[in-house]
Every structure is written in structure tokens, then in C-alpha cells.
C-alpha positions in Angstrom: 103.9 48.0 132.8 102.6 46.1 135.5 104.1 46.4 139.1 106.1 42.9 139.1 105.2 40.2 142.3 108.1 37.8 140.1 110.8 38.4 137.5 112.0 35.5 135.5 115.0 35.3 133.7 116.7 33.4 131.2 120.1 31.9 131.8 122.6 32.1 129.4 123.7 35.3 128.4 121.0 37.4 131.1 122.1 35.3 134.6 124.8 33.8 133.3 128.0 34.6 130.8 128.3 31.1 130.2 129.9 31.6 126.4 133.5 31.0 127.4 132.5 27.3 127.6 129.8 27.1 124.8 132.7 28.2 122.7 135.1 26.3 124.5 133.0 22.8 123.1 133.1 23.8 120.2 136.9 24.8 119.3 138.2 21.2 121.1 135.6 19.7 118.1 137.5 22.0 115.8 140.8 21.1 117.4 139.7 17.1 117.1 139.6 17.5 113.8 143.3 19.3 112.8 141.0 22.9 112.3 142.1 26.1 113.3 140.0 27.3 116.9 136.7 30.3 115.7 137.8 32.8 117.5 135.8 34.0 121.0 134.3 37.2 119.6 132.6 35.2 116.3 130.9 32.7 118.7 130.0 34.5 121.6 126.7 36.1 119.8 125.7 32.6 119.1 126.1 31.3 122.5 122.0 31.6 123.1 121.0 29.7 120.9 122.7 26.8 122.0 123.8 23.6 119.6 121.8 25.0 116.2 124.2 28.2 116.2 126.8 27.0 117.8 127.7 24.6 115.1 126.4 27.0 112.5 128.9 29.5 113.3 131.3 26.7 114.1 131.2 24.4 111.6 128.6 26.4 108.9 126.5 23.3 109.1 122.9 23.4 109.4 120.4 21.4 111.5 119.6 19.5 107.7 123.2 18.7 107.2 123.3 14.6 107.2 125.9 14.8 110.1 124.0 18.0 111.9 123.0 15.1 114.5 125.9 13.2 115.6 128.1 16.6 116.2 124.9 18.0 117.9 125.2 14.9 120.1 129.1 15.2 120.6 128.6 19.4 121.1 126.3 18.7 124.1 128.5 15.8 125.7 131.9 18.1 125.1 129.5 20.7 127.3 128.5 18.8 129.4 132.0 17.6 130.5 133.4 21.0 131.1 130.6 23.1 132.1 131.5 25.7 134.7 135.3 26.3 133.6 134.4 29.4 133.1 130.7 30.4 133.2 129.7 33.0 135.7 127.3 36.0 136.4 127.1 38.8 134.7 128.5 41.5 137.2 126.0 43.7 139.2 123.0 40.0 139.2 124.4 39.4 142.4 123.4 42.3 143.6 120.0 42.5 141.4 119.3 39.0 142.7 119.6 40.9 146.5 117.8 43.9 145.8 114.3 41.6 144.2 115.0 39.8 147.4 114.7 42.9 149.9 111.8 43.9 148.1 109.6 40.7 148.3 109.9 40.4 144.7 110.4 36.9 143.5 112.7 35.7 140.8 113.1 32.0 138.8 114.8 31.1 136.0 113.5 29.9 132.6 115.7 28.6 130.0 116.2 26.9 127.0 119.1 25.0 128.3 117.5 21.0 129.2 117.7 20.1 132.7 120.9 18.2 131.7 122.3 21.0 132.2 120.4 23.1 134.1 120.2 20.8 137.3 124.4 20.9 137.9 125.3 24.6 136.4 122.5 26.5 138.9 124.2 25.3 142.1 127.7 25.8 140.6 126.3 29.4 139.4 124.9 29.8 143.2 121.8 30.6 141.4 119.6 27.8 143.8 117.8 30.0 144.9 115.6 30.4 142.1 112.1 29.6 143.0 111.5 28.2 140.7 114.3 26.1 137.7 111.9 25.8 133.8 114.4 24.0 131.8 114.2 23.3 127.7 112.6 19.7 128.7 110.1 21.4 131.4 107.8 21.2 128.7 106.7 20.1 126.0 107.0 22.6 123.7 110.7 25.5 124.4 110.6 29.5 124.0 109.3 31.1 121.7 106.7 29.3 122.7 105.0 31.1 126.3 104.4 26.8 127.7 107.3 27.2 130.1 107.2 31.2 131.0 103.2 29.9 131.9 104.6 26.8 134.0 107.0 29.4 135.9 104.1 31.4 136.3 102.1 28.3 137.2 104.9 27.1 140.1 105.2 30.2 141.2 101.2 31.1 141.6 101.7 34.2 140.4 99.0 35.4 137.3 101.4 35.8 134.4 100.7 38.9 133.7 101.8 39.9 137.1 105.5 38.5 135.9 108.5 39.9 133.6 110.3 38.2 131.9 114.0 39.3 130.6 116.0 37.6 128.1 118.7 38.8 125.8 117.5 36.9 122.8 114.2 37.7 120.4 112.5 34.4 121.0 112.4 35.4 124.4 110.5 38.2 124.1 108.2 37.2 121.7 107.8 34.2 124.7 106.9 37.3 126.8 104.3 38.4 124.3 102.6 35.5 124.1 102.4 34.6 127.8 100.8 37.6 128.2 104.0 39.4 130.2 106.3 42.1 130.0 109.2 41.4 128.3 112.1 43.4 129.0 116.0 42.7 127.1 118.8 42.3 128.3 121.1 44.7 126.4 124.0 43.6 127.9 123.8 39.9 126.9 124.6 37.6 123.7 121.6 39.3 121.3 121.8 37.4 118.5 122.1 38.6 114.8 119.0 41.4 116.1 119.8 44.5 118.2 117.5 44.9 121.3 116.0 47.6 119.6 114.2 45.9 117.3 112.1 43.1 118.8 109.6 45.1 119.7 110.2 44.8 123.9 108.3 46.7 126.7 112.0 47.8 127.9 115.5 47.6 127.5 117.8 47.9 129.7 121.2 48.4 129.2 122.5 46.4 133.4 121.2 44.1 135.9 121.1 47.0 137.7 119.1 49.0 135.7 116.6 46.5 135.9 116.5 47.2 140.4 115.7 50.4 139.4 113.2 49.7 137.1 111.4 47.5 139.6 111.7 50.4 142.5 110.5 52.7 140.7 107.4 50.5 139.4 107.0 49.5 143.3 107.1 53.2 144.4 104.7 54.8 141.8 102.1 51.9 143.4 103.0 52.8 146.6 102.9 56.6 146.4 99.6 56.2 143.9 
């Protein structure tokens, strides 16, 4: 693991717990169809997969279904209308970000969430100090393609091998590997269908402050060498 000059973070399920508002959008759609709500705990693991994952969990519908595109648009519009009612940063995240600032380690955000949603959400979550925000439509490709991570490194002026990428989904780890970055699995997040231990990440951490200690240890190691 390289000593990081920058830490890049996924947004949903890594920095912020946005699943309550994403799940609520699904259940508003179900209510509009006179269907019973889906329990939050059944929807939460799918939050990092966006509309595809949540519509699959909430309606058993896949992208190839003829109604999928109309339902995807409906879901996104509903989510946009109530984007930060219950969403908040995970505990310890503010302390983590302050700690990185104290150490002089730059931090930024790379998410598959479209700019349409990240632009209003970032200030509502008090994440506007991020050195860069790369959305799902900033580059022609989204994660697990490395392009968004490489664009973040370019904007920061830092070589990709000197960046760590932290995320709560397998595709985050795949994107980091493809970009030549150190990959860190955020086990406190949503994590999807497979456990982080199967992702082959360079590190797995159970809390945001554990990441801060890991970064601090790497810096002390370099200082003492």
C-alpha cells in the first residue's frame, strides 16, 4: 500500500448514508401502485447499485423489462424531489475528513450518482470542501471503469498510484485496481450481494476512523524511514 497523497471516496454507502431516501423513493412508487411497502432492511443493501438495484429489489424488475426505463425515470424524479430528507454522513466521517485535512491529505469524491443529484446533495451533506467531485456522468464511463478515478487524480494533480480509493461495493474495488490505486473496502457500508472479504481489496476497514489510523500509520512509517 502506497502512502496516500489523496483519498478518494465513493459517496452512497461510504461517506453518506443515503439509503433511507433512496428506499423511500421506491416505496412511494409502490404506494402509488397500491402495493405494500418493502421493508427498509430489504432495500438497504441495494442502495449502492442505484435505480437498477433498487427497482430490482422493490419490484423484481430488470433493465431488459419493457417497463424498466419508464420506472427508472419515475424513480429518479421521485428521489430528486426528496433527496436529503433522512440522508446524513455516517458517524465518524466528519472526524475522518478533518483528520485528513490536518495531515495535509487531499480528499475527493468519485460516485456513480449523476451530477443532477450530486450537485444539490454535496452541500446539503456538508461535503463542499471536497477537492474534486466526479459524478457518474463526468466521464463517458462509470465505475467499475477506471475513467472516473483517473479523472479525479488528474483534477487533483496527483498520480493515480499515490491515491487510495475507498468504497462499499465490489465495483469500487475493481475500479481502483484498474486505475492503479490502492483499494480500501468500507465494510460499514451497503456492500451489496457479496461480503468485502471476497473483493480482494488491499485493505478492509470497519469504521471511518480506522481508515484515519491506517493513513496516519503509513505517514509515520515514511517519516521514520
